[in-house]
N, C-alpha and C positions, 0 to 999 in steps of 0.2 A: 457751553460752549469751547466747540475749536478752536484751539491757540492759532494763528494767522501768524507764519513763516515769511520773516521780514524779507521783502527782496535786496540785495546786495548790488550794488552800481559798478563796477569794476569797468575801470580804464586802460585798456593796454595801450604803450605807445611804443615805436621806433621813432628815434628822431632823426633829424636829417643828417644826412651826410654828404650832401652834394656830392654824391660819386656817379656819374655819368648820368645824367638828365638834360632832358632836353624839354627847353619850353618855348612852344607856340602860342603867343599872344598869352592869352589866359589858361593856357591848356598846359600841366606839368606833366610829364610822361618819362617814367623810370626805366632807362635802360638797362634792367635786370627783371629775374621773375619775382612772381608776388612772394612776400620773406613770407615761412611757415612756421617760425617760431610762436607766435598769438594765437593762429587757431590750432594750435595743439595745446596748447597752455590752455583756452576755451574747454576743449572738449578732456583734459584732464580733472574739470570739475567735481567736489563728489556730487553726485546724484543727491542726494537727499538736501542739499544746499537749495537755494532758491537766489541767481547768480545771474546779473541781465550784464554781457558783456559787448563795448564798445571796442570796436580794435580803430587806430587811425597812426599811419605811416606818414611820417613828417617828409618825405621825400614828395611825397603827390597830393597830400592836404595838410592844409592849417591844425595844429594842434587845439582844440577848445579851451584856453583857459580858463575860460568860467565856469566847465562842466561840473555839475552836482553829481563829483562821486563820492562813492562809497572807501574808495581804496583805488591808487595808484600803481601800476606796476609797468616799468622802465627797461625794456630791452638792449643793456649800453654794450656796446664796442667803442675801441683805443679811439677809433674817428669820431664819434659820437659822444665821447664822457663830457667834457666839458658842458657842451648843448641840455645831454642828461642830465646830468650836474644842477644844470639854470632850470630846468623844467620839473625837477626833484626840489627845489627851494620852492619854487613859486606854489607848486602845491603844498606843499608841509604849511609854508605861512598862512595858507588860507582853513589851517587847519585838518585836513585831508592826507592821510596814512599814506606812507612811499613804501616801496618793494623796486630793490635793484637789482637788478639780475644779468646773468650775461656775459661772453668771454672774458673781458673786464676786469668785470665782479668779478670771478673768478678767480681770476689773476693777481688783484688786487682790494681784494675786501677792505681793508682797515683807510686805504683813501676814499671807498665807496661810500662806507658806511657813515661818513661821517653828513654825508647828504639823504641818509636814508631812515625809514624807522624799522627795516629791515631789511638783510640781504643775501639772496641765494646764490651758494657755490656749489658750482657743476651740474649733472646734470639732473634737471625739474622735475622729471615723472614722477618720481618718492614726493620728494619735499613739498610739492608746489599742491598736493593738494590736501596735506598735512595743513602746510601754511593758511592756507582757505578758511579749514575745520577751526584753528587756531583764532585767525580773526574772526567770524564768525561768533565764538564767546569770548572774545574781548582778551586775548592770551598771545595776542600776536607777539613771536619771538625776534630778537633782535637779529639771530643767523639759523639759516637753514641751508644744511648742506648734504649734497649728495653724495653716493656713495661712486667708488670708482675701483675700476681692479687692472690688472695689470694682461687677465687673461679676455678672450673673445665671449661674447655670452649674445644672447638672445634680446632684441629689444622689442618691447610688447607698448603697444601705444594704441588709443580710439582714435576713431575717424578723425580728421583736424575738421576744423567746425567750419571749412569754405565760406560757408555764409556771411560769414564777418567782416569777406575780403572785398574790396573795391576793386573789379574785375577787368576797368577798363583806362589803369594807371601804369601799365606793367609791359614790357615787351614778349614775354608770356607768363600769365593771368593765375594757368595752373599748373600749382607746385605737389613732387609726390617724393617723397622723401620712403627710401630702402634701407638704405646703411650711413653708418655715423662713425666718424672717426677716420683713419688714412694707417696705413702698416710701415708706410713711409719717415723718413727723419731727417725732412729739410730744417736746416736750421733757421730758416729765418720766416717758419711756418709756429701760428700758435697751437694746432692740433695736439701735437709732444707737451709742448708745453703745460698743458691742459690735465695730459695726464690720464684724459678718456679710453675706455677700451675699446677694440675696432667689435662693433654692434651690427649685429643683421634685424630687420626685421623678419617676421614671417612670410613667405611667399603670397600665403592667400589672404596677410590685409595689405599687403602692397595691392593687387587684384581688386582689393573689394575697394579702392579708395579709387583709383584707376576709372571702375567703371562707375563713380560715383558722380565721375565728372562731364560736365555737356560736352565741351571740346574736344575736337580729337589731336590737338596738339596740349602736349604736355611736358615739361620738362624736371629731371630729377636736380634737386639740387646737395647731392652728396659729392663729395669733395673729390673720390675717386673711388667711380661707381665698381670697378669689375677689378678691387682689390683682387677677391676671393673669386674663381674664377671657376670653379666648378658652379658657386651659388650662382654668378655671375649668369652664365648657358642656363642653368634651369631659371634664373629670373623670366629673361627675353625671352625664352621659350613659349615660357605660360604667356608672354606679352602678345603674342604672332595672333592667335583669335580677336583678339580685341580691335585691330585694324587701325590701331594708335600710330600717331608720329609724335616722335621724343627727341628731346635732347639731352645730354649731361656734360658730365666732366671723367674724364679721363686720361693716364700716364703715356707715356711712350711705350710701355711695357707690351700695350697692346699687338705690336707687331710680332711677338713672340706667339701670339696666338690666334694666325690668320682664322680659323674656326670659330673661333668668338664672332669675329667683326662678320665674320656672315649671319650668324645665328642675329647677331643685333640689326644689323642689317633689314634683315627679315622680318623684323620685331615694328620695327616701323624707325630706328634710327637713322635722324636727318641730318645730324648734325655733335659736336663734338667740342668741347674745350678742353684742348691740352695745354699745359705748362712747359713749352718748351723751355724757356727762362735764357736760354742765353747760348749767342753762336761762337761762343767760346768757352774751352772745351775746361780750358782751367777755372774757368769761374765755376763750372758745373759741379766739379769735383771740392771747391773751395765751397760750396752750400749741400754737402753731402746726398748732389743729384746726380754722382756716376753713370745712373743705368737711364738718363739722359745720352746719347750717343749721336754729336752731329749728322756723322758721316750717313749715319741709317732714317734722319728727319726724313728724304725725300722720298724711299723708300716705306714708310711708314707713311705720310699721305697720298702717296699713290695708291697704295692699298683702299683705306679710307673712300678716295673718289671714283674705284674702281666699284667700290660698295655701295654709290650713292650716300655716300656719309660727305657733307662738308666741315670741315677747320676753320675752325674758332681756333689760332694759336697766341698765348701770350708772352710776353717777353720783359726782363727787368733792366734797366739799367741801372748803374753805381757800386758791381760788384768790385773789388780788390784787383781782379786781375783786370778791368775793362780799363781801354786807357782811351784815348778823344776819336778813336776812329770808330769805335764801338758801334757811331749809333749810322753812320752811313753805313757801312759791315751788315747793320742790323737790315737798313730799310734793303737793300740788296738781296738777302740772303730770303729776305719774305717775300720779295717780287719774283724772287729767282722758282723757289719750292712752292711759289704760289699757294700758301694762306687764304685760303678766302676769304675771315672774315682777322684778321689781327688786331692784337691790344698792347699796348705796353704802360708798365709803371716803373715808377721808379723805387729803387729798394727800400726797403722800411725796417728799423730794425721792431716791431712789437715787442711791449715790455714783455717780460716774461719768455721771451723763447731764447736761443743759444745765441744768435746774432746779434740782442740786444745785450746779453751778460758782455760778449765778445768788444764791443765799439765802445760798454760803459767803460771794464778795465781800460781800453785803450785810451781812454776819455776819448770820445769821440762823437760822442749824443753832444747836439748843437742847440737843442730843445724841449723841453719838456711841455710844453702847449700842445696838448691831444690833439686840437684842428687840424696842426699841420700831418700828421699820423695817417694820412687818406692814399698814400702812394702816387702822389701828385705833387707832391714837395718832397725837398731835403730836411732829412733832422738828423743827417752825421755828415762830418768830413770822410768826404771820396777819400782812397787811397792816390788812384793818378792823375787828378784833377779835381781845382774847386770847387767847394757845390752852386754856384755859378756859371760854373762850364757846363756841370751835368747837368743842371736843369734848363740851359738852355741850348742841349744836346735831343734832351728828350724831348723839349717841342719842336724842335725840327727836326726828328725823326717823324714823329705826329704830321706835323703839315708836309713831308715830302711823301711819306709812306699814301696818305690820301688826296694827293692830287689825281686828276683825271686817269690821264694813261697810267699810271701804278695801280689806278683798281679797274682799270679796263684790263691790265697787262693777267691779272691774280684772276681775270673772271674765266671760268671757260664749259663750253657748252652754253646753249641754248635752251633752256627748260623754266618750269616755275623755281625752283630752286637755287637759281643764278637770277633770277629776281631779288629772290628771299637775301642774295648775297649782296647785290648791288642795292637793297637798301640798308644793311646794314653796314655798308662801305660808306653810303652818305650820311648816316646817321654819324660815324665818327668821325667821318669830314665835316661836319653843324660843330662836331664834337674840340676837335682840332681849333677849328676857328675860336672855339669859346678859351680853347688856353694861349689864346695872343691876343682877346680882347679883352677879357674878364679880369680888374684890378686884381681879384683874388688871389691870381696866379703869373704876378707881374715879377713877384720875389717869390727864390730858392724858398721862405719861410718866414711865416708871419712872427711878428711882433710879437711880446707879452708872452709869459711862462705861466701855467697856473700853479699858483705859489704852495697848495698843498702835496701837489707834483713832486714838484721841486726839495721838497721840505723831507719828500718820505725817502727818495731817493738817497738824499745826502746821510740818512737814517741809516740807508741798508748800507753807504758805501761805510760808514763808522761803525 
């Protein structure tokens, strides 16, 4: 009699980060693209194992706390760490093994391991299949560590299990990854802290993934899509015959490559998110992002607009060089530059970053409650203002920017893209109202400290 292979039920969870979420009655809609982590993990499952995966993103769906899982895997960002640990403790109390991975776990596995049966550190494309085989044999290890290297390398991944995602809960439901990592070294970013090499997927694999997606609109989730200019040119040229429209992230260095921008436009690029970060050049030098030159912002935006590419521009408040005038100055800059959809955040010193280490040395960290590490609360002592002044200025900038006259001033032309940009601005207008009305955003940071985090950092400092 042939041996029956037991089906392993694996629950893959993204805890709710409460970031840029719209609620319209019972409808929850995330103002971001669909996450790719879990569809990739599911695709990496060894073919000889019989595994049923269920993916739940708590941002848009409730976690099935009584789910009959054999294994639960949770992806952890710093801002979702408290909730991830709470969920992990719940499932472990039901005698269900829990695996924790993600950025926060890779930076602080000691903390995460107290809430998990196993932790995954670093990239998972090699360790995750091994972990699943070990689990099937009843030999799950406490730690799985992916290899990192300082050299650029090719990244081979299977086609993500797009079928596992709910497609109507995101601004863009079809996400693609071309590269991993970033060649820059901004001191507030976790990418350099992780030590991951810059990696590029074979273009044929990317085209395969895109062809499988039914939607005409896709988004690249790469943190810096055009870091390798020649690779980017080849990729976007290959996109042209597909007739897709797409968006992604890029840096202001695009201004140095107008020929690349032209190819991007021909390939269907309709918007780019660019981290301008500040209208204060001293602040940009402070964070090692001096390649952003404020005097060239307008030239870059005009170049993109000429090629039919909308600009989603991000700005951060709270740099040491910032004074209390920075909020009104930034609102004016955003309007003058006609940034199609602006976005603001508060400087957040994520653990493991150079910024965190510097502020910790200076005894300026106010809380280790990870709930506050969401870019919408103040978790450190600013240099030229109080935490309350920084927080009030941040909320005022949102309120001023998304008044109707400001929105209309930033719109240019009249076409379908203008309608999309208007819709995006109105969504952020609702979000600005949420900042004013939601009790969660009434103070710079919330009371309460995660005890084991506080103890962990005390041990580090000693």
